C-alpha positions in Angstrom: -40.4 165.2 -3.5 -43.3 167.0 -1.8 -44.8 169.7 -3.9 -45.7 173.5 -2.9 -49.4 172.3 -2.3 -48.1 169.4 -0.3 -46.3 171.5 1.9 -49.3 173.8 2.3 -51.3 171.0 3.8 -54.5 172.5 2.4 -55.8 168.9 1.6 -55.1 167.6 5.0 -56.8 170.8 6.9 -59.7 170.5 4.3 -60.2 166.6 5.0 -60.4 167.7 8.9 -62.9 170.4 8.0 -65.0 168.0 6.0 -65.3 165.5 8.6 -66.3 168.2 11.2 -68.8 169.6 9.0 -70.5 166.4 8.3 -70.6 165.9 12.2 -71.9 169.4 12.5 -74.7 168.7 9.9 -75.7 165.5 12.1 -75.4 166.9 15.6 -76.1 170.5 15.5 -79.3 171.9 17.4 -79.8 174.0 14.3 -79.6 171.2 11.8 -83.4 171.5 11.2 -82.6 174.5 9.2 -80.5 172.5 6.5 -82.4 171.4 3.4 -81.5 168.7 0.9 -79.7 171.2 -1.1 -77.5 172.3 1.7 -76.5 168.5 2.3 -75.6 168.6 -1.4 -73.2 171.8 -1.3 -71.0 170.0 1.1 -70.5 166.7 -1.0 -67.7 166.2 -3.8 -68.4 168.5 -6.6 -67.2 169.1 -10.1 -63.8 170.7 -9.9 -65.4 174.0 -11.6 -67.8 174.4 -8.5 -65.5 176.3 -6.3 -68.0 176.5 -3.5 -66.8 178.5 -0.5 -68.4 176.0 2.0 -67.2 173.0 0.2 -64.0 171.2 1.4 -63.2 169.6 -2.0 -63.7 172.8 -3.9 -61.0 174.4 -1.4 -58.7 171.6 -2.3 -59.0 172.0 -6.0 -58.8 175.7 -5.8 -55.7 175.7 -3.4 -53.8 173.1 -5.6 -54.4 175.7 -8.6 -53.4 178.9 -6.5 -50.4 176.9 -5.3 -49.3 176.1 -8.7 -49.5 179.7 -9.7 -47.7 181.1 -6.5 -45.0 178.3 -6.7 -44.2 179.1 -10.6 -44.1 183.0 -9.6 -42.3 183.1 -6.4 -40.4 179.6 -6.1 -39.5 179.0 -9.9 -41.9 176.1 -9.4 -40.2 174.8 -6.3 -41.9 173.2 -3.3 -41.9 176.6 -1.1 -38.8 176.0 1.0 -37.3 179.2 -0.6 -38.9 182.3 -2.5 -37.2 185.0 -4.7 -38.0 188.2 -3.0 -39.6 189.5 0.1 -43.3 188.8 0.6 -45.4 190.5 3.3 -48.6 188.8 4.9 -51.0 191.6 5.6 -54.1 191.4 7.2 -56.7 194.3 6.9 -59.8 194.6 8.9 -62.2 197.8 9.0 -65.3 198.2 11.1 -67.5 199.1 8.2 -66.8 195.5 7.3 -68.5 194.1 10.3 -72.0 192.8 9.3 -74.8 190.6 10.6 -74.4 186.9 10.9 -76.8 186.5 7.9 -75.5 185.8 4.3 -74.1 188.7 2.1 -75.9 190.2 -1.0 -73.6 190.6 -4.0 -73.8 194.4 -3.4 -72.6 193.9 0.2 -69.7 191.7 -1.0 -68.7 194.2 -3.6 -68.6 197.1 -1.3 -66.4 194.9 1.7 -63.7 194.1 -1.3 -63.6 197.6 -2.5 -63.4 198.7 1.1 -60.6 196.5 2.2 -58.6 196.5 -0.9 -58.4 200.1 -0.9 -54.9 200.1 0.9 -53.2 197.8 -1.6 -54.2 200.1 -4.6 -51.1 200.2 -7.1 -49.4 197.3 -5.1 -48.7 193.7 -6.2 -50.8 191.5 -4.0 -52.9 188.2 -3.7 -55.3 188.4 -1.4 -58.4 186.4 -0.2 -61.8 187.7 1.7 -62.5 185.8 5.0 -65.1 185.7 7.8 -64.3 185.9 11.4 -67.4 185.2 13.7 -67.7 187.1 16.8 -69.9 185.3 19.1 -70.9 188.0 21.8 -70.8 191.4 20.1 -72.7 193.1 22.3 -70.0 195.4 23.8 -68.5 198.4 22.1 -70.1 200.3 19.1 -72.0 197.2 17.6 -75.1 197.3 19.8 -77.7 195.1 18.2 -80.1 192.7 19.2 -78.1 189.7 17.9 -75.1 188.8 19.8 -73.1 187.2 16.8 -71.7 189.3 13.6 -69.1 188.6 11.4 -66.0 190.8 10.6 -65.0 190.3 6.8 -61.2 191.0 6.5 -58.6 190.1 3.9 -55.2 188.2 4.3 -53.0 189.3 1.4 -49.6 188.5 0.0 -47.8 191.7 -0.9 -44.5 192.3 -2.4 -42.4 195.1 -4.1 -42.7 196.9 -1.0 -40.7 197.1 2.3 -42.2 196.2 5.7 -41.7 199.8 6.6 -43.2 201.7 3.7 -46.5 199.3 4.1 -46.9 200.1 7.7 -46.4 203.9 7.0 -48.8 203.6 4.1 -51.6 202.0 6.5 -51.1 204.4 9.2 -51.6 207.3 6.6 -54.9 205.5 5.7 -56.1 205.1 9.3 -55.6 208.8 9.6 -58.0 209.4 6.9 -60.7 207.2 8.3 -60.0 203.6 6.6 -59.4 200.4 8.7 -60.9 201.6 11.7 -60.3 199.4 14.9 -63.1 197.2 15.8 -62.9 198.0 19.4 -60.4 199.9 21.7 -57.3 197.6 22.2 -57.8 195.8 18.8 -55.4 196.1 15.9 -57.2 196.5 12.4 -54.1 195.9 10.3 -51.2 193.8 10.6 -47.8 193.4 8.5 -45.4 190.5 8.7 -42.6 189.2 6.4 -43.1 185.7 5.5 -40.0 183.5 6.5 -38.2 181.0 4.3 -40.2 177.9 4.1 -43.3 179.7 5.5 -44.9 180.6 2.2 -47.0 177.4 1.6 -48.4 177.7 5.3 -49.2 181.4 4.7 -51.2 180.4 1.4 -52.9 177.7 3.3 -53.9 180.0 6.2 -55.7 182.2 3.5 -57.4 179.3 1.5 -58.4 176.8 4.2 -62.0 177.1 5.8 -62.4 179.3 8.7 -61.7 177.2 12.0 -62.2 179.6 14.8 -64.9 181.8 16.7 -63.9 185.0 18.3 -65.2 186.6 21.6 -64.4 190.2 22.8 -64.1 191.0 26.4 -63.8 194.2 28.2 -60.7 194.7 30.7 -59.4 197.6 32.8 -56.7 199.6 31.3 -53.4 199.5 33.7 -50.5 201.2 32.6 -47.3 200.5 34.7 -49.5 198.6 37.4 -51.8 201.8 37.9 -55.4 201.7 36.6 -56.1 204.5 34.0 -58.8 206.8 35.2 -60.7 209.0 32.8 -62.1 212.4 33.6 -65.4 211.2 35.4 -63.2 208.9 38.0 -63.9 205.9 36.3 -61.4 203.3 35.1 -60.9 203.1 31.4 -61.6 199.9 29.5 -60.0 198.4 26.5 -61.3 195.2 24.6 -59.2 192.0 24.0 -59.9 189.3 21.7 -59.8 185.5 22.4 -60.6 182.7 20.2 -61.2 178.9 20.1 -62.2 176.1 17.7 -65.7 176.6 16.1 -68.4 174.5 17.9 -71.1 172.8 15.9 -73.7 175.6 16.2 -70.9 178.3 15.3 -69.8 176.3 12.1 -73.2 176.3 11.1 -73.8 180.0 11.4 -70.7 180.3 9.1 -72.0 177.9 6.5 -75.2 179.9 6.2 -73.3 183.2 5.8 -71.1 181.7 3.2 -73.2 179.1 1.5 -73.8 181.4 -1.7 -70.3 182.4 -2.1 -67.6 181.2 -4.6 -63.9 181.0 -3.8 -62.8 182.9 -7.1 -65.3 185.9 -6.0 -63.6 185.8 -2.8 -60.1 186.2 -4.1 -58.4 189.5 -5.1 -55.4 190.5 -6.7 -53.5 193.6 -8.0 -50.4 194.4 -10.0 -48.1 191.4 -10.7 -50.7 189.2 -8.9 -53.6 189.9 -11.8 -52.3 187.7 -14.2 -52.0 184.7 -11.6 -55.5 185.1 -10.5 -56.8 185.4 -14.1 -54.9 182.1 -14.9 -56.1 180.5 -11.8 -59.8 181.1 -12.6 -59.2 179.9 -16.0 -57.9 176.7 -15.2 -60.2 176.3 -12.4 -63.6 176.7 -14.7 -63.7 178.2 -18.0 -67.5 178.8 -17.5 -69.4 179.0 -14.5 -72.1 176.5 -14.4 -75.5 177.6 -13.1 -75.7 177.8 -9.2 -77.7 175.1 -7.5 -80.2 177.1 -5.1 -78.6 180.7 -5.7 -81.1 183.3 -4.5 -82.3 186.0 -6.9 -80.4 188.6 -5.3 -77.2 186.9 -6.1 -78.0 186.7 -9.7 -77.0 189.4 -12.3 -79.9 191.0 -13.9 -80.0 191.2 -17.7 -78.1 194.4 -19.2 -76.3 194.9 -15.9 -74.2 193.6 -12.8 -76.7 194.4 -10.0 
């Protein structure tokens, strides 16, 4: 009988991702930027490594997380049923849009605190994920570079209804939290998880990013009529499209994530805390020294940095 992990198909998606990453390392025009250490990072690792750029690490972490969630929500079952209402919540914020360079430890900490604010006091299990935008010369993010990354979270939330969760987020948005990336975009999403869909929802949270995003401007039209502003110009809104990562785009995400670890990208609150703590304990009791980790990611003596 298939397990919760089998039904999530994390192993299947990560096997495909590993094949694509290997192809990227051999075919991308930016492959000259790769070092021998980079090539080592995507090879099979010890189970306790949990590198965010390593498909084997994601499979190992996914198996452990699936086990914890299955015991809590499905009585150890295969995920075809769960014992309470679970919401799939996505949270984005303009303040968490960064350049396509790698994050410092301070930046990652700030992003996690900013995004998890709306989940305070709730039961949740969440993962921070990057979304690569390849043409962010539009709107507020006017920089020389045409690429940026919107760091956001996907969360399983329970113990609250969809209506109350949406009301909570609306109040926070009025206070300045979860500001939309562009006009027409939605910074938050709340969807109930249907029966049998929990394993796939977990896979969506844990598997490697698979798409790049593009923002384009279109005229605002209401009931077939163009919306004109006070200056007589047609108002514009922004829409988002996506497509599978190309070699160069996958390598851009690799460089942004190569020093990150899956357990550091995972957040939990309320009843989710024991699950995350146990998952970390099972995954690696002690973290080994990081391979090629820059000094800015190491905690200095006597402090967290």
